[in-house]
C-alpha positions as CSV (number, residue, x, y, z in Angstrom):
1,M,-27.3,5.8,-53.9
2,L,-24.1,4.0,-52.5
3,L,-23.9,1.6,-55.8
4,T,-24.1,4.6,-57.9
5,W,-21.1,6.4,-56.1
6,L,-18.9,3.3,-55.4
7,P,-16.8,3.3,-58.6
8,V,-16.0,6.9,-57.9
9,G,-15.1,5.9,-54.5
10,L,-12.9,3.2,-55.3
11,V,-10.9,5.2,-57.6
12,F,-10.7,8.3,-55.2
13,A,-9.5,5.6,-52.5
14,A,-6.6,4.0,-54.6
15,V,-5.5,7.3,-56.1
16,N,-5.5,9.4,-53.0
17,G,-3.8,6.7,-51.0
18,A,-1.1,6.2,-53.8
19,Q,-0.2,9.8,-54.0
20,E,-0.4,10.3,-50.1
21,E,2.0,7.4,-49.7
22,L,4.4,8.7,-52.4
23,R,4.2,12.3,-51.1
24,F,4.2,12.0,-47.3
25,R,6.2,8.6,-46.8
26,L,8.0,7.0,-49.7
27,V,9.8,10.1,-50.9
28,P,10.7,11.6,-47.6
29,L,11.4,8.2,-46.0
30,A,14.1,7.6,-48.7
31,A,15.8,11.0,-48.0
32,L,15.5,10.9,-44.2
33,T,16.4,7.3,-43.1
34,G,19.9,7.5,-44.1
35,A,20.3,11.0,-42.6
36,V,18.4,10.6,-39.3
37,G,17.6,6.9,-38.8
38,D,14.4,4.9,-39.1
39,E,12.8,6.0,-35.9
40,Q,13.2,9.5,-36.4
41,A,12.4,9.3,-40.0
42,I,9.0,7.6,-39.3
43,W,8.2,10.4,-36.6
44,M,9.2,13.3,-38.8
45,T,6.9,12.0,-41.8
46,A,4.1,11.2,-39.3
47,A,4.2,14.7,-38.0
48,V,3.8,16.3,-41.4
49,F,1.0,13.9,-42.3
50,G,-0.7,14.8,-39.3
51,L,-0.2,18.5,-39.6
52,A,-1.4,18.4,-43.4
53,H,-4.5,17.0,-42.1
54,W,-5.2,19.6,-39.6
55,S,-8.0,21.2,-41.6
56,G,-10.4,19.6,-44.4
57,A,-9.9,16.2,-43.0
58,T,-12.2,14.0,-41.2
59,P,-11.7,14.2,-38.3
60,S,-9.9,17.9,-38.3
61,G,-8.2,20.1,-35.8
62,P,-5.9,18.8,-33.1
63,P,-7.8,15.3,-32.8
64,G,-7.4,14.8,-36.5
65,A,-3.8,15.7,-36.6
66,I,-2.9,13.4,-33.8
67,Y,-5.1,10.5,-35.2
68,H,-3.3,10.9,-38.8
69,A,0.0,11.3,-37.3
70,L,-0.5,8.1,-35.4
71,I,-1.9,6.3,-38.7
72,G,1.1,7.9,-40.8
73,A,3.7,6.7,-38.3
74,W,2.2,2.9,-38.4
75,L,2.0,3.2,-42.4
76,A,5.7,4.5,-42.4
77,K,6.9,1.6,-40.1
78,G,5.2,-0.8,-42.4
79,I,6.9,0.4,-45.3
80,L,10.1,0.2,-43.7
81,E,9.6,-3.1,-42.3
82,T,8.2,-4.5,-45.6
83,R,10.7,-2.6,-47.7
84,G,7.7,-1.7,-50.0
85,V,4.5,0.3,-50.3
86,A,1.9,-2.4,-51.2
87,W,0.8,-2.9,-47.7
88,A,0.7,0.6,-46.7
89,W,-1.2,1.6,-50.0
90,I,-3.9,-1.1,-49.5
91,V,-4.4,0.0,-45.8
92,H,-4.6,3.5,-46.8
93,A,-6.9,3.1,-49.6
94,A,-9.3,0.9,-47.5
95,G,-9.3,3.6,-44.9
96,N,-10.3,6.1,-47.6
97,L,-12.9,3.8,-49.1
98,V,-14.5,3.3,-45.4
99,L,-14.6,7.2,-45.1
100,F,-16.2,7.6,-48.5
101,V,-18.7,5.0,-47.8
102,V,-19.6,6.8,-44.5
103,L,-19.7,10.2,-46.2
104,V,-22.1,9.1,-48.9
105,L,-24.3,7.1,-46.5
106,T,-24.7,10.1,-44.1
107,A,-25.1,12.9,-46.8
108,P,-28.4,14.7,-46.7
């Protein structure tokens, strides 16, 4: 079952990771860092990322929002420190792939 769905999972992980890095971090960080500074920009983007994962995410609700906000802050810091998105995209896609595999393996 997993091998059948693995190509779909790889594509999903890569595409979702790329679009979320662009939408939640790259574009907002580019606009915010000059206006409010790096540290505040990191936490502002992290808060939006966390709230965006309040429902429909795994985990969801307050624990999911906090978890995703902390991950978002870590990824945003990585983008600013490396001056690029490759590291954040790879980490994000890897996390998505792990989640996909867990969901496939635990599906009824």
